[in-house]
C-alpha positions as CSV (number, residue, x, y, z in Angstrom):
1,X,-8.0,185.0,25.3
2,X,-9.9,181.7,26.4
3,X,-13.2,182.9,27.9
4,X,-15.4,180.2,29.6
5,X,-18.9,181.2,30.4
6,X,-21.2,179.3,32.8
7,X,-24.8,180.1,33.7
8,X,-26.2,178.6,36.9
9,X,-29.9,178.1,37.5
10,X,-30.9,179.4,34.1
11,X,-30.2,179.2,30.4
12,X,-28.3,182.3,29.1
13,X,-29.3,183.7,25.7
14,X,-27.1,184.1,22.9
15,X,-27.1,187.8,23.0
16,X,-26.0,187.8,26.7
17,X,-23.3,185.3,26.0
18,X,-22.0,187.5,23.1
19,X,-22.0,190.5,25.4
20,X,-20.0,188.7,28.1
21,X,-17.5,187.5,25.5
22,X,-17.0,190.9,24.1
23,X,-16.5,192.5,27.4
24,X,-14.1,189.9,28.7
25,X,-11.9,189.9,25.5
26,X,-11.0,193.5,26.4
27,X,-9.0,192.2,29.5
28,X,-6.2,191.2,27.1
29,X,-5.2,194.8,27.0
30,X,-4.8,195.1,30.8
31,X,-3.2,191.6,31.6
32,X,-1.0,190.5,28.8
33,X,0.1,187.5,30.8
34,X,-3.3,186.1,31.5
35,X,-4.1,182.5,30.3
36,X,-7.9,182.9,30.5
37,X,-11.1,184.0,32.3
38,X,-14.0,182.2,33.7
39,X,-17.3,184.0,34.1
40,X,-20.1,182.5,36.2
41,X,-23.6,184.0,35.7
42,X,-26.0,183.1,38.5
43,X,-29.5,184.1,39.7
44,X,-29.9,184.8,43.3
45,X,-33.0,185.3,45.6
46,X,-32.2,188.6,46.9
47,X,-34.1,191.0,44.5
48,X,-33.7,194.0,46.6
49,X,-29.9,194.7,45.7
50,X,-30.4,192.9,42.3
51,X,-30.7,189.1,41.8
52,X,-28.1,188.8,39.0
53,X,-24.6,187.9,40.2
54,X,-21.6,187.7,38.0
55,X,-18.4,186.2,39.3
56,X,-15.2,186.8,37.1
57,X,-12.1,184.9,37.6
58,X,-9.0,185.9,35.6
59,X,-6.3,183.5,35.4
60,X,-2.8,185.0,35.7
61,X,0.4,183.4,36.8
62,X,0.8,183.7,40.5
63,X,-2.7,184.4,41.9
64,X,-6.0,184.6,40.1
65,X,-7.8,187.8,40.2
66,X,-11.4,187.3,41.3
67,X,-14.3,189.7,41.2
68,X,-18.0,189.3,42.1
69,X,-20.7,191.8,41.6
70,X,-24.5,192.1,42.0
71,X,-26.9,194.1,39.9
72,X,-30.4,194.2,38.5
73,X,-29.2,193.2,35.0
74,X,-26.4,190.8,34.0
75,X,-24.9,193.5,31.7
76,X,-24.6,196.0,34.5
77,X,-23.1,193.3,36.8
78,X,-20.6,192.2,34.0
79,X,-19.5,195.9,33.7
80,X,-19.0,196.4,37.3
81,X,-17.0,193.1,37.5
82,X,-14.8,194.0,34.7
83,X,-14.1,197.5,36.4
84,X,-13.3,195.7,39.6
85,X,-10.9,193.3,37.9
86,X,-9.1,196.3,36.1
87,X,-8.7,198.0,39.4
88,X,-7.1,194.7,41.0
89,X,-4.8,194.6,37.8
90,X,-3.7,198.2,38.4
91,X,-3.0,197.7,42.1
92,X,-0.8,194.6,41.3
93,X,1.3,196.7,38.9
94,X,1.9,199.4,41.6
């Protein structure tokens, strides 16, 4: 699967990029017909709910699946966004 990662307002470290790549590659199991995934990592000003924002766009024929999550760490936000994408895939199957 083609994974494109973009970090806004900061430079993502190699360890974070590898973590995101590994997590997103798992989407192949759930969406067999996907053509790729775009991940945007962004820092926000709202530190009360968490200032790390992750937007995941899964490209599938028909409509793209988009999930955005906010957390205190990028790893946590990536996990939550991945779960949201999986739920949307399951809803589409039903």
